[in-house]
C-alpha positions as CSV (number, residue, x, y, z in Angstrom):
1,M,100.6,111.8,109.0
2,I,99.8,108.6,107.1
3,R,100.2,105.4,109.2
4,I,100.8,102.2,107.4
5,A,100.2,98.7,108.8
6,V,101.9,95.6,107.5
7,A,100.6,92.2,108.2
8,A,103.8,90.4,109.3
9,S,105.1,87.0,110.3
10,G,107.5,88.7,112.8
11,K,108.3,91.9,114.5
12,E,111.3,92.9,112.4
13,E,111.5,94.8,109.1
14,T,113.3,91.7,107.7
15,S,110.2,89.5,108.6
16,Q,108.1,88.2,105.7
17,V,104.7,89.7,105.0
18,A,102.2,87.2,106.5
19,D,100.3,84.9,104.2
20,R,96.9,86.1,105.6
21,F,95.9,89.5,106.8
22,A,93.5,88.8,109.7
23,R,95.4,85.9,111.1
24,A,98.9,87.5,110.7
25,P,101.0,86.9,113.8
26,F,102.0,90.5,114.0
27,F,101.3,94.0,112.7
28,I,104.1,96.5,112.1
29,I,103.1,100.2,111.9
30,A,105.2,102.7,110.0
31,D,105.0,106.3,108.9
32,E,104.7,107.3,105.2
33,E,108.5,107.4,105.0
34,G,108.8,103.8,106.0
35,N,110.1,104.5,109.6
36,I,108.8,101.8,111.9
37,L,106.8,103.2,114.8
38,E,105.5,100.1,116.5
39,A,105.2,96.3,116.2
40,F,102.6,94.3,118.1
41,E,101.1,90.9,118.3
42,N,97.8,90.4,116.5
43,D,95.4,89.0,119.1
44,A,92.6,88.8,116.5
45,G,94.3,85.8,115.0
46,A,93.0,83.6,117.8
47,E,89.4,84.5,117.1
48,Q,87.1,81.7,115.8
49,H,85.0,84.2,113.8
50,G,85.4,87.9,113.1
51,A,89.2,88.0,113.0
52,A,89.1,90.5,110.1
53,S,86.8,93.0,111.9
54,K,88.7,92.7,115.2
55,A,92.1,93.2,113.4
56,L,90.8,96.2,111.5
57,M,89.2,97.7,114.6
58,T,92.6,97.5,116.3
59,L,94.4,99.1,113.4
60,S,91.7,101.8,113.1
61,Q,92.2,102.7,116.8
62,K,95.9,103.1,116.0
63,Q,95.0,105.6,113.3
64,V,96.2,103.4,110.4
65,S,95.0,104.5,107.0
66,V,96.9,102.1,104.7
67,L,97.3,98.4,105.0
68,L,99.9,96.2,103.2
69,A,99.0,92.5,103.0
70,P,99.1,89.7,100.4
71,R,95.4,89.5,99.9
72,M,92.1,90.1,101.8
73,G,88.9,88.1,102.0
74,P,85.4,89.6,101.2
75,N,84.6,90.3,104.9
76,A,87.9,92.1,105.4
77,L,87.3,94.2,102.3
78,G,83.9,95.2,103.6
79,F,85.3,96.2,106.9
80,L,88.2,98.0,105.3
81,Q,85.9,100.3,103.4
82,Q,83.9,101.0,106.6
83,A,87.2,101.9,108.4
84,N,88.1,104.2,105.5
85,M,91.5,102.4,104.8
86,E,93.3,101.6,101.6
87,A,94.9,98.3,101.0
88,F,97.8,97.3,98.8
89,C,99.2,93.9,97.7
90,A,102.5,93.0,99.3
91,D,102.8,89.3,98.5
92,G,106.1,87.4,98.8
93,M,108.0,90.4,100.3
94,T,109.7,91.3,103.5
95,V,108.2,94.1,105.6
96,R,110.9,96.5,104.4
97,Q,110.3,95.6,100.7
98,A,106.6,96.2,101.2
99,L,107.1,99.6,102.8
100,D,109.6,100.6,100.1
101,G,107.1,99.4,97.5
102,Y,104.4,101.6,99.0
103,K,106.7,104.6,99.2
104,N,107.6,104.1,95.5
105,S,104.0,103.6,94.4
106,S,104.8,100.2,93.0
107,L,102.3,98.1,94.9
108,E,99.0,97.1,93.3
109,K,95.9,98.5,95.1
110,I,93.6,95.9,96.6
111,A,90.8,98.2,97.9
112,K,89.5,101.8,97.9
């Protein structure tokens, strides 16, 4: 099963996709059909350094293979490849719009 993580500003599917991946307030995890499985607070956002690696480690432990976010910095992209995840651009969308965009293959690939 594919597990998709969305960097989100809140815990609901109506929440906006967060402006930044590693410092997103929340992550929402869904299956490949867009059914929400879990929403949790991103504790990596409080890190002074290494927020991207910590966030990706958490997502990797939750068996996420696809990430939806507006953009990713160079450190995050490097860690993303190490974690064997794909990333897609979901800028200016709600979580639901991002999940639907992924399901319909209409999101631009960021990495991998």
